N, C-alpha and C positions, 0 to 999 in steps of 0.2 A: 504494500500500500504506500503510495507516495503522499506528499503533503496535500496535494489537491484532493485526492480521494478521501483522505482523513477529514479534511475540512468539509467536504460535501456530506460525509456520513454524520459529522457532528451537527451540521446545519439541518439535516433531515430530522435528527433527534430534537434539536432545539432551534427552530426557525428564528431568524433575525440575529443569530449569534455573530457578533463582530469578528471579522477575520482579516488579518493583515499578513499577506505573503511578502516575505523578504527574500530577494534573489540577487545574485550577481550577474544574471543574464539580462539582456536588454528587455525592456517591458514588452516590446512587440513580440519577442520570441516567446515569452511566458504566456502571453494572452492570445497567441496565434490560434484562431478558431475557437476560443474559449468564451463562455458567457460567465460573467461574474455575478454572483448573487448580490442583493442589496446588503449593505453593511460590510462589503468586502473591498479591500484596496490592495494595490501592489506597490511596494517600495523597493526601488533598485539601489544596490550598493554602488558607490559609497554614499553615505548620508551622515549628517551630523545628529548629535543627540537631540538638538532642538527640533529637527525634522521628525525624528521618531516620536518624540513626546507629543508633537502637534498632531501626527496621524492617529496615535492611540487615543488622545483626548477627543479628536473629531469622531472617531469610530464609536467611542463610548457615548458621546452626546447624540449621535445619530441613532444608536440603538435605543437610548432612553426615549427619544421622540417617537420612534416606531412602536415601542412598548406602550407608551401613553395613548397614542392614536388608535391602537388596537383594542383598547378597553371600552 
């Protein structure tokens, strides 16, 4: 099972689960023919700590909004 398959299985179990893929490959290579679920982002290396923190914060905030709107 690769990371994408694991994330898909986790999201099937818990829809709306925030997911951040971190890769050293070009974003276009990672996403080639792939559909990303809501609350999923890709971060390509190299990146700074502030970028990582911003992405995590944004994903958590988006998941909170989705959870509240689903109620």
